[in-house]
C-alpha positions as CSV (number, residue, x, y, z in Angstrom):
1,M,14.8,-3.9,-76.9
2,K,13.6,-7.5,-76.8
3,R,10.0,-8.4,-76.7
4,R,8.6,-11.2,-74.7
5,A,6.7,-14.0,-76.4
6,S,3.5,-13.0,-74.7
7,Q,3.8,-9.5,-76.2
8,R,4.4,-10.7,-79.7
9,Q,1.3,-12.9,-79.9
10,R,-1.7,-10.5,-79.4
11,Y,-4.9,-12.2,-80.4
12,G,-7.5,-10.0,-82.0
13,V,-5.0,-7.5,-83.6
14,H,-7.1,-7.7,-86.8
15,A,-10.4,-7.1,-85.1
16,R,-10.6,-3.4,-85.7
17,S,-9.9,-3.6,-89.5
18,V,-12.2,-6.6,-89.9
19,M,-15.1,-5.0,-88.0
20,A,-14.6,-1.8,-90.0
21,D,-15.1,-3.7,-93.2
22,P,-18.6,-3.0,-94.7
23,R,-19.2,-6.8,-95.2
24,W,-19.1,-7.3,-91.4
25,L,-22.6,-5.8,-91.0
26,V,-24.3,-8.3,-93.3
27,L,-22.7,-11.4,-91.9
28,P,-24.4,-13.7,-89.4
29,L,-22.7,-14.1,-86.0
30,S,-21.2,-17.5,-86.8
31,A,-19.5,-16.1,-89.9
32,R,-18.3,-13.0,-88.0
33,G,-16.7,-15.2,-85.4
34,M,-15.1,-17.4,-87.9
35,W,-13.6,-14.5,-89.8
36,L,-12.1,-13.0,-86.7
37,H,-10.6,-16.3,-85.6
38,L,-9.2,-17.1,-89.0
39,T,-7.4,-13.8,-89.3
40,D,-5.6,-14.6,-86.0
41,I,-4.9,-18.1,-87.1
42,A,-3.5,-16.9,-90.4
43,D,-0.8,-15.0,-88.5
44,A,0.7,-18.3,-87.4
45,M,-0.3,-20.3,-90.5
46,P,0.5,-18.4,-93.6
47,E,-0.8,-21.2,-95.7
48,L,-4.3,-20.1,-94.8
49,R,-3.7,-16.9,-96.8
50,A,-1.4,-18.2,-99.5
51,P,-1.6,-22.0,-99.7
52,A,0.9,-23.9,-101.8
53,R,-0.5,-26.2,-104.4
54,G,-2.2,-29.1,-102.7
55,K,-1.7,-27.6,-99.2
56,A,-4.9,-25.6,-98.7
57,L,-7.0,-26.1,-95.6
58,A,-10.0,-28.3,-96.1
59,L,-13.3,-28.0,-94.3
60,A,-12.3,-30.5,-91.7
61,D,-9.0,-28.7,-91.0
62,L,-10.8,-25.4,-90.5
63,A,-13.3,-27.0,-88.1
64,R,-10.5,-28.5,-86.1
65,L,-8.6,-25.2,-85.9
66,L,-11.8,-23.5,-84.8
67,A,-12.8,-26.3,-82.4
68,A,-16.2,-26.4,-84.1
69,D,-18.5,-29.0,-85.6
70,P,-17.9,-29.3,-89.3
71,S,-21.6,-29.1,-90.0
72,E,-21.7,-25.7,-88.3
73,V,-18.6,-24.5,-90.2
74,V,-20.3,-25.2,-93.6
75,G,-22.9,-22.5,-93.1
76,A,-20.4,-19.9,-92.0
77,I,-18.1,-20.7,-94.9
78,S,-20.9,-20.3,-97.4
79,H,-21.6,-16.8,-96.1
80,L,-17.9,-15.9,-96.2
81,I,-17.5,-17.2,-99.7
82,N,-20.6,-15.2,-100.9
83,R,-19.0,-12.0,-99.4
84,D,-15.6,-12.7,-101.0
85,I,-13.8,-13.2,-97.7
86,I,-12.9,-16.8,-98.2
87,E,-12.1,-18.3,-101.6
88,P,-12.3,-21.9,-102.5
89,V,-9.2,-23.3,-104.1
90,S,-8.6,-26.7,-105.7
91,D,-8.2,-28.6,-102.4
92,G,-9.6,-26.4,-99.7
93,Y,-10.1,-22.7,-98.8
94,R,-8.0,-19.6,-98.7
95,L,-8.6,-16.5,-96.6
96,K,-8.8,-13.4,-98.9
97,A,-9.8,-10.6,-96.5
98,F,-7.8,-10.0,-93.3
């Protein structure tokens, strides 16, 4: 049985597991939204979860993918780093929890 392209790409498939994580409750709204969006983006961009050397996504890249202002992304990233959801790597960031 073949699946149509629209059936394969279901946004929000990670929402239930992310929202069940105990760290979810202590995050501000901006960090919660960023975490949910990044889990969906990581399905299409595996380098967000496991970046090759020199290929991690920088702050500007994350802001572009989220269609957000980089200054707003900085605050959310700091909360996600403090809760061990995003990890800084040599040249950017890696999503650890998804």
